[in-house]
N, C-alpha and C positions, 0 to 999 in steps of 0.2 A: 504493500498501498506507499501511496510518495508522502513523501514530510509534505507540511506548509510552514513556509518560513512565516516568522512571526518577525510584524512588519509593524513600528513603532506609530503613531499615527503623528499628523503633522504637528495639530498643536502642540503635543509634550515634546517629541523633538525642537522648537526653538525657542519651548520652554528651557528645553537641556540647553541647546542653543548660550541663551542666554545668562541662565545661573554660572555655566562656563568662565561666559564674556568680564561674567563681574565678580568670579572668582578671583580670574586671571590680573582683571586688573587691578581688583584688591592687594594678590601676593607681588603685583607688582610694587604695589606703593611702598608696603611697607619695605620691601627690597631696597628702596633709590630711601627712603629712611631711616635703614638702619644704617646705608651706606653715609648720612649726610650728620647721623648724630656716633658715627662710629669711636671715631678720635675722641670726642664730648668726656668717651665712657671713663677714659685715661688705663689704668691699669692694677692689678690688683701687687702688691712688695712683692718680693724674692728677693732669694738669694742673701748678703750679709745684712740686707733692711729686715727680713724676713727673721734673720738669725738674732736681730738683738729687739725684735719686739716680741720674742718668747721668752723673750726677759723680762714683761714688764709688768705688774702683777695686775693691771685689768689684765693681762691677754692670759686663754687661754683655751683647752677646745677647738683652737681656730679659728678664736675671732674674741674680741675685746668684747667687754663687758661693766657692766652699772654696777654698782655699790651696792642699792638697790635693784632688785630683781627689775624690768621690763614688762609687768603684767601685761599692758595696754597701748598698743600704737596704731592702734585705725586702721588699718593692711586689712581692709574686707573688700568684700565687693556693696555692699551694702552704706561701707564709707564711699566707694569707689564712686555709684551708681547716682546717689546726692551729689559730690562730687562734680557729675560731669548736668544731671536733671534740675538739681533743687541748692537747699542754699536760700539767706535769705537773698531779697530782692533790691538790695541797697548793698551790692558783693563791688559794680565800678563806680567811682566816679565818676555824674553824668553832664560836671561841668570842669573847664583848666579848672588846675590846684597851684592857689600860691605859692608857684614855686621862687625861690631866692635865683639869680641868674648868676655866677661869680665869675670872674675872669682870673686871670695869672696873677695882677698887677694884686690884686687882697693878698696873697702870698708871699708876697715878692722881700717880703718881710722876717728876718726870726721873729717869731714870738719867744722872748723871754721866763715868765710863766708858765702858764695853762690853756689851752685854749680847743674848742672841739667842734669839728662839722660837722653835721651829720646830710649825708646826700641823699639818703632814701633807703629801705630795709632798715640792712644793716652794713651798710657802709657808712668805714665812720673813718675823720681824716684829725687826726691828734697830733695837738705839736706840742712840748716841751720843751722848756730850760734849751730851747733852737733847735732838739731833735724830730724830727716826724714822724710818725709812723702809721702807716694807710693799713686799716684793718678790713677783709674782708671782702676786695671790693669789687666789684659787677656794675657791669657798664653796656653789657651785653641786653638786646632788644627782649630775652626770652631766659625765663627764668628755668630752663631747660635744655637738655642735650639735643634739641633738633632746631632750625634755623627757620621751619615751618609749623610746628605745631609748641605747646606749653603756656605759662601763662607771662604774657604780653606786659610791658612799665604801664602806670600808669602816665609818667610824665618822661621825658629825653633825658639825659643826665646834666646835675644844677650845673656840673663844672667838664669841663672838655676835658678829656684824659690829652690833650697834647697842649691843657695846660696846668696840668698838674706841675703843684713847685719841684722842688727835688724830693723824694723817698728815703727812709734811710732802713728800711723797711716795713718790708707786708706783713699780719700777722691774717691767720687764716683759722675761723673755730675747729671746721670740719670740711668734707668734700662736698656736700653735697650743691645743687645746683643753682641757689640761693644766695651762695655762698663763694663755692669756688666757682671760677666764672672764664670757661677756654678761653675764649674772646679777648677779654681782657687778659686774662695771663698771660698769652702770649702777648698783645702789646706793651706791658708791661717787663718784656720780660728781660729788655737789652737797657738798662736805667733805673730796675731797681738793684741795688747787690745784695742783701739780705731776706731769705724768704722761708719766718719761721715759722712753725703750723707741727701738729699737731704726730705724733709715731704713725708711721705708714704716708699717709699726705705727698709728701717728697716723690711714691714713685709718680704718680700726676703728674708732679711738677718737670720730670725730669722728662719723663714721655713725648713733655711739649714744647722742654726746647730751654727748659732750666739747668743752666749748668749744677755738677753736684756740688761745685763747693762753695758753692751760691745757697745750701738750702742746710735749712736746722731744723730737726723730726723730736720734739720735748714730748719728757712723757706727763703726767699730771708732776709736781708741785718741783717738775723741771729750771732751770732759769738759766737767762741769760743777759747780756746786754748792750744798749744798742748807744753808742756816746752817752752817757755817762744815767746814759733808763733802762729801770730792770725789770725784762718782762716775763713772768710767773706764768705758767697753765697752770689754771684749778680746773680744780673736778666738775664735771657734767654732766646731767644725766636725759643720754638721746638715745641715734643711734648714723652709720655712715653707711655708705653705699649708689654708688653710681648706676649701675646695672646690678640683672640678676643672679649673680655668678660674686658679689663683694660688701655681700652683708656685711658689714660690722669687722672689712677684715682692716678699717685705718681707725684709729681712735677718733673722738668729736674734748672740746674744753673751752674751757674760758679763759679769760686771759686778765692778768695787772699790772698794769704798769704804774710800775712807783721815780718817782720823778726822785727830786734830792728834800723838795718841797709839797713836790703835790703828788697825791695815788688816784688812780683810773680803773674799775672795774668794770668789764665788759662781760657778761652774761654768757654768750654764744646759743649755741639755739640747748634747752634745755626744757626739763622739768625739775618738782620741788623735790631735794635732798638735802639732808642730814649737811653734809660737807661743807656750805655754804657758811652755820655756822665756825667754824674750823677757819675757812677763808676769812673772814676776819678776826678773828682772835691771830691768824699768824702773820696778816696782811694789811689790814683794815689798821684805822678809818680811811675809806675814801672819798675823797670831795666829790668824784662825780662816778654816778654806776651807771652805766647801758643796759637794760636789761630787755630782751624779746619780751614781745608784751601779746605779738597777736599770730596769728595760725592757731588757733587755739580750738575743741571738741572737748565734748566728751568718754571720745572714743578716745580719744588722743595722751591725756592725764599724765601719762607714764617716759612722757617726749619730749610736754612742751609747758611753760608755764601756763598761759594767761593770763589778765591784767594782777585776778587778786594776788595771786603767787608770786607774778613778782613784784607787789609792796612787798610781798615777806620777802620775798630773797634777796632784797634793797636793803632790809630792815637786818638780818641774819649774816648778813657782810657789814655791816656796820659802815652806811651809806651818809652820804650828807644830802646831797642836793639829784633824784631820779629822772634818768633820761629815755622814755620808752621809744625803743628799737621796734623794728623787724614785724612792722606795717605799713600799711599806706602807700606801696609802690608794687606789687606784685596781690593775686587776687591768689592764694594757699589754703582756703577755708575755705569753711561755711556761713561766717561768721559776716554779717555787713562789714563794710572797710572800715566804716569810724566808730564800730562795736568796742575796741581795744582799746583804745584811745577815752571812752564817754567810763570806762565801765575804769580805769586805769585812776582816773580821775577823782572817782565817785569812792573809789578804797585806798587815796594816799590819803584827803583830807576824809575818810574814819579814820586813817591812823596816820593822823596827822605830819603827812611826811610829804615832803617841801619839791613839789613835778615841774620839769619842762618842755615845753613843748614847742620844740622848734618848727617853723618853715620848713618844706627839704628844701638842703644846701643853705642854711644859714648856719653862722656857728654861735656862740656860748663859752661863754665862763662860770666858774661855779661863784657867782654875783653875781655876771649879767647876763637876765636869759629871760624868754617871753614862757610867759605864764597861762597866762592867758590863750584858751583856746581858738583854733581858725579853719575848721571843719563847719562843714554844713549840718545843720541838724537833721539826723534823722533816724528812723527807730533801731531801732540794738534792747538787746536785751539783757538784765537785770545777773548780778551774781547769784538773787534766787532762783529766776527761774529759768537762766541755763547753768550750770554748777559741775565747775574745772579745781577737781584735786587728785593730788596725783596721791597711787597706793601706796600704804606697804609704810605708810611717815610715824614718827611717835608724834603723843601729844606736846610735846614739847615744841614742834614745829608747829602743827597743828594750832594749835594755842592760837601765833602769830599770824598768820593768817585772814589780816580784814575782812570783817562785815562787817558791809554798808548798806 
């Protein structure tokens, strides 16, 4: 008996072709995006660098660890889905922001005392006794490995890269894209003599063209000196990684800058941790603290502070004037873009803490700073409506979190 061939109906053949075309185009797009981002992924530590890392008390079982376990870091399908589909209706500014545009002439003369300039997010220029230190410099358009995908800046850099004064050292807190920016590193590679970073981060820098002799990698409590300013790596509670295969392969840190007369602390990205009290005892009191206040979420309590805990961290390290950072430049969380500073203002008032709110690009000193808000009035959730408290904290630390 002759067999009858199975014939795919024309309509089904059309749908199969369309599906194949869509899958092919998607695969091609992913391929080109990976090529575009590949260099920005950096590289994992190896060889002698990895041997030194293995000696760190923070490193075991092939990765770095926090002193308090990280029980929650927000890496879940639900949070990721909400990031792309939901969140606050006010995550982006709807009008130009009052950026203070700076020029090279503004920084032509060395500062004998202390001056800090907030250049957006966590990018800071510290001038202490004639020494200039640039922290977490990000001039790139996106907080992303790709030129085509990822959060874009709310405003252009207040100071052009070519207008930067001579920098004595760059400090990096950790290797996430909103703190370690490939385009900026490459632009500064030839002109910055010293790159001072946490353990392992030097592997990225070397891959991107920074000479090994210009790189210094520090563990927590390690320190170095730049033209009379002590730079001390201070404990933080966070994580690291730039690709799927390098989670916690490099260390994360805060930084204390200690001059002959003035002291500054920068938290880096961190959750609340009891070690902040030890930082205050060993290195404080600080004239200025620059503390991460934005990109918080109830699911990220063990990797980010949030506003109320930022005020607690400031008090624990014995800070004088608090300057909130890590907000107002990139959309990196689900809250409204002004929510971090509204909650900081309320928490600081409840705790009796002095707080500065510089415009992007604005300089300040411990005695001369802007204390009034400059952002629009938008809806935001209070601490009571959206609590953000790190896990595993002893009662002595919990008691220091203000309740506005």
